[in-house]
C-alpha positions, 0 to 999 in steps of 0.5 A: 251354871247359866241362868236365862231372864227370858223377859226379852222387854224389846221383843216383848214390845215388837211382838205386842206392837205387831200383834196388835196390828193383825188382831185389830182388823179382825176384832173391828170385823167382829165388833161390825157383825155384832153390831148389825146383827144387834140393830137387825134382831138376828141372833148374837153369835160370832160366825165360824168364819170370824171365828177362824179368822181370829184363831188363824191370826192368834196362832199365827202371831202365837207362833211367831213369838214363840219361834223367836223367843225359844231359839233365844233360850236355846242359843242362851243355854248353849245349843248352838244353832238351836238344834236340840230344840224343835220348835215344831214340838210347840205346834199342837200347844199353839194350835189348842190355845189359839183355838181356846182364846179365839173361842173365849173371847168371841163368846165373852164379845157376844155375851156383852152384846146380847145383854143389849138384845136381852135389854133394849132400853139400856141399848142408848147410842152412848151405851152402844158406842161405849160398847164398841170402844169396850170391844176394840180395846180388847186387841191390844190387851189380848196381845199383851197376854199372847206374848206372855203366854208364847215367851213363857211356853217357849222358854219352858220348852226350849229349857226342857229340850236343853236339860234345864234344871229350874225356872224361876218366877220373875215379875217385871210389873211395877204394880203387880197382883198380889198372888203374883208379887208373892210368887216373885223368886219362886224356884221349881224343878222345870217340869213342875207347876209354881205354887199358883198351879201354873207351870209358867206365866200365861199358861191356861189357867184362871183369868185372876192368874193369867189376864194382863199378866206380864211375868215371865221365867228365868231358865237355870241350867246347873247348880240353882 
């Protein structure tokens, strides 16, 4: 039996750092644009060009992480030179995920600013400064969620390509949410979902199951 732990803490730390660095300039540009719109009374929305910039950065960072993680899993499962696993197969999911994240985040940020447009008496300097800080802090949080999603998806994909039979939910946080603590050690066939409805940590699902999740899956090939 081969059991691959895909937590990869060093890879995760490096990719979170790099993704944060890539996200910060785009998030700052969006924050500046929203603030300017609020001050001039313009419609509170994120322009298509900025949404596209965010989507492209997210896609690039998801791809880099997924490619490296998937190759590690494939090699660990005995796929010499990772020939059975083709990273290009992941691209439709990665592009769709990048677009979904970018659209969801920009609409959420615009909604935060829209509140002050609708309640100008509350738009004090202190409130606006706090809002800018709140949006700016989304970059590292978003980077962490992206890394969880891309590593887990790549592990799932490479595992299936190499005939792994099972996957095991692994909790890595010292303070996990209750629903994930209850999942720790749960084992299901590779192509099935866990009892919380997700195929792997970070998969598209409700925010209460995905936001700030740092869980991972173990991939099992052979008798479990």
